[in-house]
Kinemage of the C-alpha trace (Angstrom):
@kinemage 1
@onewidth
@group {chain A} dominant
@subgroup {mainchain}
@vectorlist {calphas} color= white
{ca met a 1} P 80.680 -47.882 -115.524
{ca ala a 2} L 84.121 -49.310 -115.747
{ca met a 3} L 86.460 -48.812 -112.679
{ca glu a 4} L 89.837 -47.947 -113.247
{ca ile a 5} L 93.252 -48.229 -110.879
{ca ile a 6} L 94.095 -44.959 -109.267
{ca pro a 7} L 97.716 -44.505 -108.420
{ca val a 8} L 98.751 -42.606 -105.109
{ca thr a 9} L 101.801 -40.425 -106.401
{ca leu a 10} L 104.123 -38.777 -104.054
{ca ala a 11} L 104.048 -35.911 -106.725
{ca gly a 12} L 102.856 -32.457 -106.164
{ca glu a 13} L 102.950 -30.212 -102.584
{ca gly a 14} L 98.926 -30.428 -102.251
{ca glu a 15} L 96.968 -27.785 -100.377
{ca ala a 16} L 98.700 -26.088 -97.415
{ca ser a 17} L 97.688 -25.817 -93.749
{ca arg a 18} L 98.649 -25.627 -90.336
{ca pro a 19} L 97.138 -27.124 -86.967
{ca ala a 20} L 94.088 -25.006 -85.390
{ca ala a 21} L 95.897 -22.675 -83.090
{ca asp a 22} L 93.707 -24.377 -80.062
{ca arg a 23} L 95.456 -27.535 -80.929
{ca leu a 24} L 98.806 -26.392 -81.380
{ca val a 25} L 101.069 -27.516 -78.715
{ca ser a 26} L 104.584 -26.472 -79.705
{ca gly a 27} L 106.208 -25.571 -82.987
{ca asp a 28} L 104.941 -24.085 -86.161
{ca pro a 29} L 104.075 -27.174 -88.504
{ca val a 30} L 103.207 -26.688 -92.044
{ca gln a 31} L 101.169 -29.826 -93.451
{ca his a 32} L 100.373 -30.338 -96.675
{ca ala a 33} L 97.651 -33.048 -98.154
{ca trp a 34} L 96.901 -34.189 -101.450
{ca asn a 35} L 93.998 -36.576 -101.769
{ca ala a 36} L 94.350 -39.215 -104.679
{ca tyr a 37} L 90.736 -40.912 -104.349
{ca ser a 38} L 87.369 -40.710 -102.458
{ca asp a 39} L 84.517 -42.782 -102.922
{ca pro a 40} L 81.220 -41.725 -104.298
{ca ala a 41} L 79.969 -41.903 -100.761
{ca glu a 42} L 82.647 -39.782 -99.287
{ca cys a 43} L 83.370 -42.474 -96.714
{ca phe a 44} L 86.651 -43.654 -97.937
{ca his a 45} L 89.595 -41.564 -98.711
{ca val a 46} L 93.382 -42.282 -100.067
{ca gly a 47} L 96.351 -39.664 -100.577
{ca his a 48} L 99.721 -38.625 -99.065
{ca trp a 49} L 100.445 -35.977 -96.638
{ca ser a 50} L 103.138 -34.187 -95.115
{ca ser a 51} L 104.415 -31.817 -91.996
{ca thr a 52} L 107.280 -30.343 -91.180
{ca arg a 53} L 108.176 -30.408 -86.945
{ca gly a 54} L 105.494 -29.694 -84.664
{ca val a 55} L 102.850 -31.114 -81.772
{ca trp a 56} L 99.341 -30.510 -81.911
{ca arg a 57} L 96.293 -32.452 -80.259
{ca val a 58} L 94.181 -34.916 -82.200
{ca arg a 59} L 90.671 -36.445 -81.923
{ca tyr a 60} L 90.235 -38.815 -84.429
{ca thr a 61} L 86.453 -39.417 -85.274
{ca glu a 62} L 87.637 -41.131 -88.638
{ca ser a 63} L 89.992 -45.008 -88.863
{ca glu a 64} L 93.271 -44.250 -90.332
{ca leu a 65} L 96.165 -46.257 -91.834
{ca cys a 66} L 99.230 -44.540 -92.119
{ca val a 67} L 102.418 -45.490 -94.019
{ca leu a 68} L 105.502 -43.435 -93.097
{ca thr a 69} L 107.393 -42.650 -96.535
{ca ala a 70} L 109.687 -40.326 -94.630
{ca gly a 71} L 110.528 -38.924 -91.237
{ca arg a 72} L 109.508 -39.925 -87.537
{ca val a 73} L 106.413 -39.183 -85.712
{ca glu a 74} L 105.183 -40.064 -82.259
{ca leu a 75} L 101.661 -40.187 -80.907
{ca val a 76} L 100.789 -40.169 -77.623
{ca ser a 77} L 97.348 -41.135 -76.288
{ca asp a 78} L 95.616 -39.157 -73.356
{ca ser a 79} L 96.120 -42.210 -70.978
{ca gly a 80} L 99.963 -41.838 -71.756
{ca thr a 81} L 100.578 -44.785 -74.303
{ca arg a 82} L 103.392 -43.791 -76.355
{ca met a 83} L 104.202 -44.975 -79.787
{ca cys a 84} L 107.013 -44.097 -82.175
{ca phe a 85} L 106.872 -44.766 -86.015
{ca ala a 86} L 109.660 -44.005 -88.739
{ca lys a 87} L 110.036 -44.414 -92.538
{ca gly a 88} L 108.748 -47.734 -93.763
{ca asp a 89} L 106.375 -48.237 -90.727
{ca ala a 90} L 102.437 -48.547 -91.064
{ca phe a 91} L 100.251 -48.196 -88.302
{ca val a 92} L 96.165 -47.697 -87.688
{ca val a 93} L 95.020 -44.648 -85.889
{ca pro a 94} L 91.298 -46.056 -84.845
{ca ser a 95} L 88.351 -43.952 -84.317
{ca gly a 96} L 87.782 -42.489 -80.895
{ca phe a 97} L 91.799 -41.933 -80.425
{ca ser a 98} L 92.636 -38.952 -78.642
{ca gly a 99} L 96.162 -37.178 -77.890
{ca thr a 100} L 98.799 -35.903 -79.299
{ca trp a 101} L 100.867 -36.343 -82.810
{ca ala a 102} L 104.160 -34.917 -83.008
{ca val a 103} L 106.393 -34.789 -85.921
{ca leu a 104} L 110.151 -35.574 -84.821
{ca glu a 105} L 111.699 -35.759 -88.349
{ca asp a 106} L 109.825 -33.931 -91.251
{ca cys a 107} L 107.328 -36.200 -92.557
{ca thr a 108} L 105.188 -37.768 -95.665
{ca lys a 109} L 102.880 -40.602 -95.367
{ca ile a 110} L 100.455 -42.275 -97.724
{ca tyr a 111} L 97.213 -42.525 -95.831
{ca ala a 112} L 93.526 -44.442 -96.409
{ca ile a 113} L 90.931 -42.965 -94.261
{ca tyr a 114} L 87.497 -44.380 -93.548
{ca ile a 115} L 84.678 -42.322 -92.000
{ca pro a 116} L 81.834 -44.150 -90.896
{ca arg a 117} L 78.459 -42.782 -92.028
{ca ala a 118} L 76.453 -41.205 -89.310
């Protein structure tokens, strides 16, 4: 079976959602996710995601590479480490990260997520 290259475009809105009420810290962020690719084992996913402003708690069980294509975000770990990122920045959120994700300016990112098999 021949494998094909898969473009990850920023076209389309994707599926809309909001953070769970028990994780919401402030705001009323609306998020859209569009998955462009998942490998057959469902361990690796690539696509784009966007969100309006707000803050919510996160607990990562996956590792994620994020490349911001618009906006500004701030991640604060439970230990108090604060990191800000803006359009053009790339960063990795490792599995096990716990803290808050704040969208300071409406943002869009391209993501690559790896979920290890149990």
